[in-house]
C-alpha angles and dihedrals in degrees: 000000000000089000090060091051091049090050091053089056093047134098091247092063090046091053091048091051091050091050090051089048090053092047091049091046091053091047091052092046094048090053091059113194094126119172116243113254122199113249100197104073097120133085097244116354136050116272120256094264088068096052098081119045097185110084092207093050090046090052095052094043088052091050090049090051091049090053088047089053089053090050090051091050090053092046093050095049096042093046097047102019093211091158089053096214140088100251140126096190090116088067094056093042091051091048093053092044091052091046092055097049115088117235102008098099103034098076143000112271142150094281092062092045091049091050093053093045093049093050092049091048091049089054091051092047094050090053089060098059110145093345122115092177125136088255091056091048089054089054091049089050090051093050094055092038090059094044093047092047089050092059088066087069104028129015094216090081090068093069092053090060086074091047092056092045087058087044091058088056091049090049088054094237102105115124142111094299091047091049091050092048090050093047092049089048090054095047101039101071091052091049089051095046095047095037093051093047093243087122123031118208087241089061093063109108145146115274121261110250110212123171111238089205090064089064097053133055127247095265093053090046090055092050092048095048094043092050092049091047092052091048093048091049091050091047094053092041089054092047093047097045094048096043098098092042090053089053089063093057123098120267094263095054092042089055092052091051089045091058090050090049093053091046091050096048093045092050092052093047092047090052090053094049097037095039094148088065095040096129091065092063097046100090090049090048090051092052092052093045092047092054094048094045090048090049091054095049091045090057094042096044097156132150093259098043089094089076092060092044093050090046089055090051092049091052093055094043089051090051089051092050090048089054093047095051095048 
């Protein structure tokens, strides 16, 4: 069955998974019955869910952003090879995880935007490894500029500022110039928004905290929490079972995996603390889990590993079916 295992690591399986994700997303969208999500969770501007009034346009923009996230995942791994294997299984795992999670594919919202921004920032950060050049400082500035600008629409971006500060240390670039670049990146978007009149000082406010679970019934809550729990368990299993292998990598690749570890742990902790806004973190959680699961199966690429991979797919498809038949 080695041929089956090879197929599961191939681009053809990744494409099939994406097609199934698109079909499931359309099925979920066509059913309607979407929970209301608060659109005022930023400090100044409406959240992403308020940007597009047309449900159909919002759906297709969200699908495009999910495909963009997949493209960024492929770019990051192929450019920096932190998984150290020729595999695209993280694409199929991400697709099935997205498919199984209620609400993340049906419309464009802050969770999708956060996922794309984080992946882009990770790519920029990885490019800076060990380089304190002006070009690297510009990339650091851009990372914190994007995160700071995001806080105007959704407060969850603020926590990731700390993650990328730690990431700068892991990339061996933290110093006075890096700190200044980060500080300027944080301040600049607010100066631009207020200076241009896009945001008036009177518009600054605390986010509206609305419990997502108040908008869905008990059955949907069970599906959501069970799906998140399965994903978190897979994430930590992947991290734990690849830990000693990662230690054998060179310093550069260890640093890349270290950034992903910090991002993963922070996302899980943030979901526990900010549980009323849990759905916003789910795409980022799925990205982290997909990378760690892929890393594990790339290391343990045996003839019989296809059984574990297919079992994982079946679990997420079953969760999706459960959600659909509710």
